[in-house]
C-alpha positions in Angstrom: 119.3 -226.2 -104.6 117.1 -224.0 -102.3 115.8 -221.1 -104.4 114.4 -217.7 -103.0 110.4 -217.6 -103.3 109.0 -214.8 -105.6 107.1 -212.5 -103.1 104.7 -209.4 -104.3 105.4 -206.8 -105.3 108.2 -208.4 -107.5 107.3 -209.5 -111.1 108.7 -212.2 -113.4 109.5 -210.8 -116.9 107.5 -214.0 -118.6 103.9 -213.9 -119.1 102.9 -217.6 -118.5 104.2 -221.1 -117.8 106.2 -222.4 -120.7 105.4 -226.0 -122.1 108.2 -228.5 -121.3 109.1 -230.5 -124.6 112.7 -231.4 -123.2 112.7 -234.3 -120.5 116.5 -233.6 -119.3 119.0 -232.5 -116.9 117.5 -229.4 -116.5 114.2 -230.7 -115.8 115.5 -232.8 -113.4 117.7 -229.9 -111.4 114.5 -227.7 -111.6 112.2 -230.5 -109.8 114.9 -231.1 -107.5 114.9 -227.0 -106.6 111.4 -227.1 -106.3 111.6 -230.0 -103.7 114.3 -228.5 -101.4 112.4 -225.1 -101.5 109.5 -226.8 -100.4 111.1 -228.6 -97.7 113.1 -225.7 -96.4 110.1 -223.4 -96.2 107.5 -226.2 -94.8 105.1 -225.6 -98.0 102.7 -228.0 -99.5 103.8 -227.0 -103.0 105.3 -224.3 -105.4 105.2 -223.8 -109.0 108.1 -223.1 -111.2 106.9 -219.8 -111.5 107.3 -219.1 -107.7 111.1 -219.5 -108.1 111.8 -218.0 -111.2 111.1 -220.2 -114.0 108.8 -219.9 -116.9 108.4 -223.6 -117.4 105.0 -225.3 -116.7 106.0 -227.5 -113.7 105.2 -227.7 -110.5 105.6 -230.1 -107.5 103.0 -231.1 -104.6 103.7 -232.7 -101.5 101.3 -235.0 -100.4 101.8 -236.4 -96.8 105.6 -237.5 -97.2 105.8 -237.9 -100.8 106.2 -235.4 -103.9 104.0 -235.4 -106.8 105.8 -234.2 -109.9 103.3 -232.5 -112.6 104.6 -231.2 -115.8 102.4 -229.6 -118.4 99.5 -230.1 -116.5 95.8 -229.9 -117.7 92.6 -229.5 -115.8 90.0 -231.3 -117.9 87.3 -231.4 -115.5 86.0 -229.4 -112.7 83.0 -230.5 -110.4 81.1 -228.9 -107.2 82.4 -225.3 -106.1 83.7 -224.3 -102.9 84.9 -221.0 -101.2 88.1 -221.9 -99.1 90.4 -219.4 -97.2 93.7 -219.7 -99.1 97.2 -218.5 -98.3 100.1 -218.5 -100.7 103.9 -217.8 -100.4 103.6 -214.8 -103.1 101.5 -213.0 -100.5 102.9 -213.6 -97.4 100.9 -213.5 -94.3 97.7 -212.7 -96.2 94.6 -214.8 -96.7 91.6 -214.4 -99.3 88.3 -216.0 -99.8 88.4 -217.3 -103.4 86.1 -219.6 -105.2 87.3 -223.2 -106.4 86.0 -226.4 -107.8 86.0 -229.0 -105.2 87.0 -232.0 -107.7 89.3 -231.8 -110.4 90.7 -234.1 -113.0 94.1 -233.3 -114.3 96.2 -234.7 -117.1 100.0 -234.2 -116.9 103.2 -235.7 -117.5 106.0 -237.1 -115.4 109.6 -236.3 -115.4 110.0 -239.2 -118.0 107.2 -237.4 -120.4 104.8 -240.3 -119.7 101.3 -239.0 -119.7 99.7 -239.4 -116.0 96.0 -238.8 -114.7 95.2 -237.4 -111.3 91.9 -237.0 -109.6 91.6 -234.6 -106.8 89.5 -233.3 -103.9 89.0 -231.0 -101.5 92.7 -229.4 -100.2 94.7 -231.4 -102.8 92.3 -229.9 -105.5 92.3 -226.4 -104.1 96.1 -226.7 -104.1 96.8 -227.8 -107.4 94.3 -225.2 -108.7 96.1 -222.2 -107.0 99.6 -223.6 -108.5 97.9 -223.9 -112.0 97.0 -220.2 -111.8 100.7 -219.4 -111.1 101.5 -221.2 -114.4 99.2 -219.2 -116.3 101.2 -216.0 -114.9 98.5 -215.1 -112.5 97.5 -215.5 -108.5 94.6 -216.2 -106.7 93.5 -212.6 -107.4 91.8 -213.7 -110.4 89.4 -216.2 -108.2 88.1 -213.4 -106.1 84.8 -211.8 -106.3 84.9 -208.0 -106.6 84.2 -207.5 -103.0 86.8 -209.7 -101.8 89.5 -208.2 -104.2 88.7 -205.0 -102.9 88.9 -206.3 -99.4 92.6 -208.1 -100.2 93.7 -204.8 -102.1 93.0 -202.9 -98.6 95.0 -205.9 -97.0 98.0 -205.3 -99.4 97.9 -201.6 -98.7 97.9 -202.3 -94.8 99.9 -205.3 -94.7 97.5 -206.8 -92.6 95.5 -209.8 -92.3 92.9 -208.4 -89.7 90.3 -206.6 -92.2 87.4 -208.3 -93.3 84.2 -207.9 -95.1 82.3 -207.5 -91.7 85.2 -204.7 -90.6 84.3 -201.0 -91.0 87.1 -199.9 -93.6 88.9 -196.3 -93.9 87.7 -194.2 -97.0 84.2 -195.3 -97.5 82.6 -193.5 -100.5 79.6 -192.5 -98.4 81.9 -190.6 -95.9 83.2 -188.4 -98.6 79.9 -187.8 -100.1 79.1 -186.5 -96.3 82.3 -184.2 -96.4 81.2 -182.7 -100.0 77.5 -182.2 -98.4 79.2 -180.4 -95.2 81.8 -178.3 -97.3 79.0 -177.2 -99.9 76.8 -176.1 -96.9 79.8 -174.1 -95.4 80.6 -172.6 -98.6 76.8 -171.5 -99.2 76.8 -169.8 -95.7 80.3 -168.0 -96.6 79.1 -166.9 -100.0 75.9 -165.5 -98.3 77.8 -163.0 -96.0 78.7 -161.3 -99.2 74.9 -160.5 -99.7 75.0 -157.3 -97.8 77.7 -155.5 -100.3 76.1 -156.6 -103.3 73.6 -154.6 -105.7 70.0 -155.9 -106.6 71.4 -157.2 -110.0 74.3 -159.0 -108.4 71.9 -160.3 -105.6 69.4 -161.8 -107.8 72.5 -163.5 -109.5 73.7 -164.8 -105.8 70.2 -166.4 -105.3 70.2 -168.3 -108.2 73.6 -169.5 -107.6 72.8 -170.4 -103.9 69.6 -172.2 -105.0 71.5 -174.4 -107.8 73.7 -175.0 -104.9 71.2 -176.3 -102.7 69.6 -178.4 -105.3 72.6 -180.2 -105.9 73.3 -180.5 -101.9 69.7 -182.5 -101.8 70.5 -184.7 -104.8 73.8 -185.7 -103.1 72.1 -186.1 -99.8 69.4 -188.7 -101.4 72.4 -190.2 -103.3 74.3 -191.0 -99.8 71.1 -192.5 -98.5 71.2 -195.0 -101.1 74.6 -195.6 -101.5 75.5 -195.9 -97.9 72.8 -198.6 -97.6 74.7 -200.6 -100.7 78.0 -200.3 -98.6 76.2 -201.4 -95.5 75.7 -204.8 -97.0 79.3 -205.4 -97.6 80.2 -204.4 -93.9 77.5 -205.7 -91.5 79.3 -204.7 -88.0 80.4 -201.4 -89.2 78.2 -199.0 -87.2 78.7 -196.1 -89.8 77.1 -198.1 -92.1 73.7 -199.3 -90.1 70.6 -198.2 -91.2 69.6 -196.2 -88.2 72.9 -194.1 -88.6 72.4 -193.4 -92.3 69.0 -192.4 -91.3 70.3 -190.0 -88.8 72.8 -188.8 -91.0 70.5 -188.0 -93.8 68.1 -186.2 -91.8 70.8 -184.0 -90.1 72.3 -183.0 -93.5 68.6 -182.4 -94.9 68.2 -180.1 -91.5 71.6 -178.0 -92.8 70.6 -177.8 -96.1 67.3 -176.7 -95.4 68.8 -174.1 -92.9 70.8 -172.7 -96.0 67.6 -172.5 -97.8 66.0 -170.2 -95.6 69.0 -168.2 -95.0 69.1 -167.5 -98.8 65.5 -167.0 -98.6 65.6 -164.3 -96.0 68.7 -162.3 -97.1 68.3 -162.2 -100.5 
């Protein structure tokens, strides 16, 4: 029977695949369901997890034949590759993962007989992805911190167009610039009250303004270094390029210096 494939954000109510102990009609039906669902959706393979079963079972389609894999255990891994993967759980979205280039797998067939399989490249990648599902996880656990952050942005926008070289919205360095901007504005607005204050209050205002100016200079310094860190992840983002970072640091420094001079003259 063709089954619905579980997709994000739907979650199952079990944590990981359960070991198959009974090689009976129930298992046979599960294998049939996996094959029919693979054919209907033109897939290369499915784990039982993906159609709502807790059993440690997967079916892989290799050319025109199906490989039934029950209770799989990957016991050796060789090499490392970084494929761009797609998965039915996250339709239309891709991510660059880290996988073993070659694996050796021990598993059982539908009769409960022990089998061994050596897989490389695309087949190895596919099996490893399905093993992740059987452990109750997805390829998210195989992403670098940068790739995981990027993939979360893809999920939020439901778009696969973003790349590490893209310039995303919501950069932390931009938020620092905004904080500096409003800090300068607040400093200027507060200074306008200096004409209405007594000498004692004026001295307090002057002290507070100097503390604000010191904090703004520290924020500007922090922006300069953090923006360069972000720039290493988004190579083609113009706001992340070193020339723009230096220019923005200089502009903000001029604004803060102007606030300092105003504070000095008016108080």
